[in-house]
C-alpha positions in Angstrom: 23.3 -52.6 10.9 19.6 -52.1 11.4 19.6 -52.2 15.2 22.0 -49.3 15.5 21.0 -45.7 15.8 22.9 -42.6 16.5 22.5 -39.6 18.6 24.4 -36.4 17.9 27.2 -34.8 19.9 28.8 -31.3 19.6 32.0 -32.5 21.1 35.0 -33.7 19.0 35.6 -37.4 19.9 39.1 -38.6 20.8 41.1 -40.8 18.5 39.4 -44.1 18.5 41.6 -47.1 19.3 38.8 -49.5 20.2 35.2 -49.8 21.4 33.8 -50.5 24.8 30.5 -52.4 24.6 28.2 -52.0 27.7 25.3 -54.1 28.6 22.6 -52.0 30.4 20.4 -53.9 32.8 22.3 -55.1 35.8 25.5 -53.6 34.5 25.1 -49.9 34.3 22.0 -49.8 36.4 20.3 -52.1 39.0 17.1 -52.0 37.0 16.0 -54.6 34.4 13.5 -55.1 31.6 10.7 -56.1 34.0 11.0 -52.7 35.7 10.7 -51.0 32.4 7.7 -53.0 31.4 5.9 -52.2 34.7 6.6 -48.5 34.2 5.2 -48.6 30.8 2.0 -50.5 31.5 1.3 -48.5 34.7 1.7 -45.1 33.0 -0.6 -45.4 30.0 -3.0 -42.6 29.5 -6.2 -44.2 30.7 -6.8 -46.4 33.7 -8.8 -49.0 31.8 -5.9 -49.5 29.4 -3.4 -49.6 32.2 -5.3 -52.4 34.0 -5.6 -54.5 30.9 -1.9 -54.2 30.1 -1.0 -54.8 33.7 -3.1 -58.0 33.9 -1.6 -59.1 30.6 1.9 -58.6 32.0 1.0 -60.5 35.3 -0.4 -63.3 33.2 3.0 -63.6 31.4 5.1 -63.7 34.6 5.3 -67.5 34.8 6.6 -67.6 31.2 8.9 -64.7 32.0 10.4 -66.5 35.0 10.9 -69.7 33.1 12.5 -67.8 30.2 14.8 -66.0 32.6 16.2 -69.3 33.8 16.5 -70.9 30.3 16.7 -68.6 27.4 17.4 -64.9 27.2 16.1 -64.7 23.6 12.7 -66.1 24.7 12.7 -63.8 27.7 13.0 -60.8 25.4 10.3 -62.1 23.0 7.9 -62.8 25.9 8.5 -59.4 27.6 7.9 -57.4 24.5 4.5 -59.0 24.0 3.3 -56.8 26.8 3.6 -53.7 24.6 1.1 -55.0 22.0 -1.4 -52.3 20.9 0.5 -49.3 22.3 1.3 -46.6 19.8 4.8 -45.9 18.8 4.4 -42.2 19.8 3.2 -43.2 23.3 6.1 -45.7 23.7 8.7 -43.1 22.6 7.2 -40.5 25.0 7.1 -43.0 27.9 10.7 -44.0 27.0 11.9 -40.4 27.6 9.9 -40.3 30.9 11.3 -43.6 32.0 14.8 -42.5 31.3 14.5 -39.3 33.3 12.4 -40.6 36.2 13.7 -44.1 36.7 16.8 -45.0 34.7 19.1 -42.0 35.1 18.7 -41.9 38.9 19.5 -45.6 39.1 22.7 -45.6 37.1 25.7 -46.7 39.1 28.0 -43.7 39.7 31.1 -45.9 39.1 29.7 -47.1 35.8 29.3 -43.5 34.5 32.9 -42.8 35.7 34.1 -46.0 33.9 32.5 -44.9 30.6 34.1 -41.5 30.8 37.6 -43.0 31.7 37.4 -45.4 28.8 36.2 -42.6 26.5 39.2 -40.5 27.4 41.7 -43.2 26.4 40.0 -43.7 23.0 37.5 -46.5 23.7 34.3 -45.5 21.9 31.3 -46.3 24.1 28.5 -48.4 22.7 25.4 -49.6 24.4 24.3 -53.2 23.6 21.1 -54.1 25.4 18.0 -56.3 25.2 16.0 -53.2 26.3 13.9 -51.5 23.7 15.3 -48.7 21.4 12.8 -46.2 22.9 14.5 -46.7 26.3 18.2 -47.1 25.2 18.0 -44.2 22.7 17.1 -41.6 25.3 19.8 -43.0 27.6 22.4 -42.9 24.9 21.6 -39.2 24.2 21.9 -38.3 27.9 25.2 -40.1 28.2 26.5 -38.6 24.9 26.9 -42.0 23.4 26.6 -42.0 19.6 25.8 -45.6 18.9 23.8 -48.4 20.4 22.2 -51.7 19.7 18.8 -52.4 21.1 15.7 -54.5 20.5 13.1 -53.0 18.2 9.4 -53.7 18.0 7.4 -54.3 14.9 4.6 -51.8 14.3 1.5 -51.9 12.2 -0.4 -48.7 11.6 1.7 -47.1 14.3 0.7 -49.7 16.9 3.1 -52.2 18.4 2.4 -55.7 17.3 4.2 -57.2 20.4 6.7 -58.9 18.1 10.4 -58.0 17.7 12.4 -57.2 14.6 15.4 -59.3 13.9 18.0 -59.6 15.2 16.9 -60.0 18.8 19.6 -58.6 21.1 20.5 -61.7 23.1 23.2 -64.3 23.2 25.0 -65.0 19.9 22.9 -62.3 18.1 24.3 -59.7 20.4 27.8 -61.0 19.7 27.2 -60.9 15.9 26.0 -57.3 16.3 29.2 -56.2 18.0 31.3 -58.1 15.5 29.6 -56.3 12.6 29.9 -53.0 14.4 33.6 -53.4 14.9 34.2 -54.7 11.3 32.4 -51.7 9.8 34.8 -49.4 11.6 37.9 -51.3 11.1 38.2 -52.1 14.8 39.7 -55.4 15.9 37.6 -57.3 18.5 40.8 -58.0 20.3 41.0 -54.2 21.0 37.5 -54.0 22.4 36.2 -54.2 25.9 32.9 -55.7 27.0 31.0 -55.2 30.3 28.1 -57.5 31.3 26.5 -59.0 34.4 24.8 -62.2 33.2 26.0 -65.7 32.1 23.8 -65.2 29.1 26.3 -62.7 27.9 29.2 -65.2 27.8 29.2 -65.4 24.0 29.3 -61.6 23.8 32.1 -61.3 26.4 34.3 -64.2 25.1 34.3 -62.6 21.6 36.0 -59.5 22.9 39.7 -59.0 23.8 38.9 -57.5 27.2 35.8 -59.0 28.9 34.8 -57.6 32.3 32.1 -59.2 34.6 30.1 -56.4 36.4 28.0 -57.4 39.4 28.0 -61.0 37.9 25.5 -63.6 38.6 26.8 -66.8 40.1 27.4 -68.6 36.8 29.1 -65.6 35.2 31.3 -65.1 38.2 32.4 -68.7 38.1 33.3 -68.4 34.4 35.1 -65.1 35.0 37.2 -66.5 37.8 38.1 -69.6 35.7 39.1 -67.4 32.8 40.8 -64.9 35.1 38.6 -62.0 33.8 38.4 -58.8 35.9 35.3 -58.7 38.2 33.9 -55.4 39.4 31.0 -54.7 41.7 29.1 -51.5 41.5 26.5 -49.9 43.8 24.6 -46.7 43.8 26.4 -45.6 47.0 29.5 -44.3 45.3 31.6 -44.3 48.5 30.8 -48.0 49.3 31.8 -49.7 46.1 33.9 -52.8 46.3 36.1 -53.9 43.4 37.6 -57.4 43.3 40.1 -56.2 40.7 41.1 -52.9 39.2 40.0 -52.7 35.6 42.7 -51.2 33.3 41.7 -48.7 30.6 
C-alpha cells in the first residue's frame, strides 16, 4: 500500500491478535489540519514567503469552511494547495518541529494510555489520518507506532505541487486503506478497533468490528448512540476526563 510507511522499533511486539486504527485530528489531539497549515505557512524561512503563503491560506478559508461542511475529500485537497512551492526538505523539517512543538504537547493523555493498553493486549496500533505524511510520520516514530496511512503530496523537482497522491485519506478511501492493511496481514476486520471523532469517518468505523466514537461531533454521536457504540471523551486535563462508557480492550 503506497500510503503506508514504517518507523523502526527495538522492542519486540506482542502477539498480534488485531489492529487498532486511530484517527489523529480531534481523536488523539485537539488540533486539526488547519492548525498544521498555519504552523507551516508562518514558519517558513523568509518573511516575504511567509506572507504570501499566509495570504494564500486566508484566501482559501471560505472554500475550506464549505468543504468542512460537505466533503472531507475536498477539504484535504483544498488544504494541501497551501503547500504549493514549498520544498520537500523544508516540509519534512517543519513536520519534525510541528510534532515536537505543537502536536506532542497537545495529545490527550488518555489517548496515549489507550494506545498502550491496546498494544499490551495484542492490538497493533496504526495511525490513519488526513494529515500529511511529514506530520504523521514523526508522530508515529515518537509513539513507537510502526505503520500509518497519511496523505502524501506530489512533488516536482523537490517542490510541492499542491496536489495529493492517490488515495486521498478520507471517507471510503480511508476504509479501503484499512481493509487492505488488514488483508495483507491476515487480520480480520471484525477483530479490529477503530477510533475517530467525525461523522465523515462513519464508513471507516462501520467497516471495523469494534468502532469507538472519541469526542464525537453531533452527527457521529447520534450515529454512535443509535448503533450502541462506545463513546469516550478525552481532554488534556488527565484528571478531568469524562467517559460515557468504558471501552474494553
